N, C-alpha and C positions, 0 to 999 in steps of 0.2 A: 200688334200693329195690323190694321185692316186697310188694304188697298182696294179701291174700287175703280175699275176701268170703264170708260164709255168708248166703245169701239164701233166705228162707223162702217167699216168694210173688212172682210176677212183678210184682204191683202194689206191693210194698214194695221198690222198686228203690233202688240206691245213690245215685242222683241226683248231688248236688254232690260227694260223696266220689269218685265215678268221674270227674267232670270234673276234680277236683284231680289225680288220678292220671294222667289223659291229658295234662294241661298239663305235667306234669313228666316225661312219657315213662317212668313207672314200669311195671314188670311187674305185671299184674293177673290173678289167677286167681280162680276161683269154685267154690263148692259150692252149686249151685242145687238145694236139697234137694227142691223141688216137682217137679223133673225127675228125682229120684232120683239126682242126682250125689253121689258120696261126699264125706264130710268128709275133711280132710287127715289122712293117717296119721302124718305127721311135721310138725313145726313149725320145724325148724332153718333151712330156706331162706326162711321167712316173716319179714318185718320188722313189718308191720302186720296183725293179725287184726281184721277189722271184721265184727261180727255184727249183721245188720240186724233190722228189726222184723217183725211178723206178727200175725195175729189170734189166734194161740195164746197160751197162758200157760205158764210153766215147769212147771206141774203137768198140762199136757195130755199124755195118754198116747198111745202108738202106736196103741192101739185107737181112740182118738178121732180121731187124725190120722196115718195110716200113714206119711207122708213126714217127720214131725217126731219126732226122738229127742232129747228134752231132756237125758237123762243123758249121751248120747254127745257132745252139743255142750258140755255142762259139762266133760266130760273133756278135750276139745280146748282149751277156754278155760284150764283149769288148767295144761295142758302149756305153753301159750304164755306164761302168767304166770310159771311156774317157769323158763322159758327166757329170761326178761327181754325178751320181745317187747312191742311196743305192742299193747294190746288195747282196742278201742273197742266199746261196745255201744250200739245205738240202740233205744230203746223196749223191745221184747221182749229184744233183745240185752243191754240194760243190766240187765234183771231176771235173765237167765241168768248174767251175771257175778257178781251178788250171790249167787245160788244156788250157783254153783261155789265161792264163797269161804265158804259156810256161812250166808249171810244170806237169809232167806226174803222173797220178794216180798210185797207187800201191795196191796190195792185202793186206788186213789187216792180222795181225798175227792170229787173231781168228775170227770166225763167232760170231756175237753178235745179238741176238734177245730177246727182253724183256726189263726189267727195271733193270738197274745196275748203280752203282755210277761212276761218273767222278771226277777226281781230277784236281784242277786248278794249273797251273804252278805259279811260283813267279810273272811272268808278268801278268798272269790272275788274281791273287788275288788283285794286285794293280790297275788293269784296271778299269776305272770308269764305263764302260758299263757292267762289269761282277762282280764287287766287292760284289754285293748283294748275289751272289751264295755261298760265303764263300769258304773254302778250298776243300769241297767235297759236292756233291749234286747228287741226283738220277735223271736220265733221261731215255728216251726211246731209244732203239737201234733196227735196222733191216738192217743189212749190212754184206757184205763180203769184201768190198774194203775201201779205204781211199784216201783223196785228196793229191795231190802232193804239195810240198813246193817250193815257189819261194825264191830267195835270200833275199827278204825283209819280207817274211812271219814270223809270230810269233805264236807259239802254245799257245793257251789260256788254253786248257784242254785236258786231256788224260784219258784213262781208263786202267784197268788191261788187257783188250784184244786188245786195239787199241791205239797206241801212238799219234794219231791225231784225236781228237774228235771235237775241235773247233779251227779254224784257223783265224787269223786276217791277211788279205792280204793288207788292208789299213784302214784308219779311217772310211770308208763307205762300205767296202767290207769284208764279213765274210762267211766262210764255216763252216757249222755245219754237221759233219758226224752223230751226234746223232739226235734224233727225240724228241724235246721238244714240238712239236705240237700234239703229239698223244692224242686222246680222246677215250673213249670206243667205239664210233661208227667207228672211223678210224681203231682201233685195230681189230674190228670184220671183217672189210673188208679185212685187211691184213691177218688175220687168214684164211679166205676163199680162199686166193690166195697163201698160203704158205704151202700147205699140205706136200710136200716132206721134206722141211726143218724142220717142226714141228714134223713130224714122226720120225725124227732123233734126237730129243731134248736131249735124254739121252746120246747121243754120244758126246755132246759138253758141255764145262764148262759154256758157257755164252749164252745158249739158253733155254728160259723158255718153259714150256709146255703150251698147250692151256688153261688149268685151271688156271695156274699162270698168264698168260697174261690177262685173264678176271677178275682176282681178284685184280689187281693193282689199286691203286688210282693215276690218272694222273693229278689231279688238281694242286698240288704243282708245278710240272714242268711247267704247263701252266702259272701259276702266275709268275714264274720266267722268262718265255719267254716274257710275257706282259711287265714286268719291263724293260727288255733288249730292247724291241722294243720301248718303250716310251723314254728311254734314247737315243736310236739311232735316233729316230725322231728329238729330240732336237739337237743332234749333226749335223744332216743334215741341219736343218733350220739355225743353226749357221754358217755353212760353205757355205750355198747357197748365 
């Protein structure tokens, strides 16, 4: 199994996705675009394309951020979807999936940073890949925007601050606005690069303080992510 990560910033690290890959001894390759590493020119040898988050938005231009090429990433995403690969987007990555499929991202009603519950929709509760989450589960958040919805997209989960937390675009394509991959190490990196947002924590309903972020246990959400990924791997092998 070959996982390829598109990583936009060093502080938006793959976290638990990478831990899962290492546990299974999967091949893992990277496009660390902040280091000007190239995007994959071919997707045939990739099984999972995982597009991570970042402070950018899908409409961020190359002039605004020279190492981020939104249209080029969307093209890679489309190639992977057309080749029937697993495509997962986290935060910015989820918004790029929507854009690649013709659905414009939108601003979320609330800024969310921290650990807060998401609620599963009726479809989500019955969905074989997400049924282990139950009706409500706590996950990580670090965002201001949310992915767009195609005509075929189904909402798996939402939160009090954002109506689109997990989106199913197809059986092998999912957008996770939430961050189930957070680990204490990744959270510390994010804290160091989010001074302005965290200084305003008390002005927002769904923004944790630095102390709260450091005190959370992220292991349960990681375990739930691993179960989802294991199920998704089996679904991929069945459809391949």
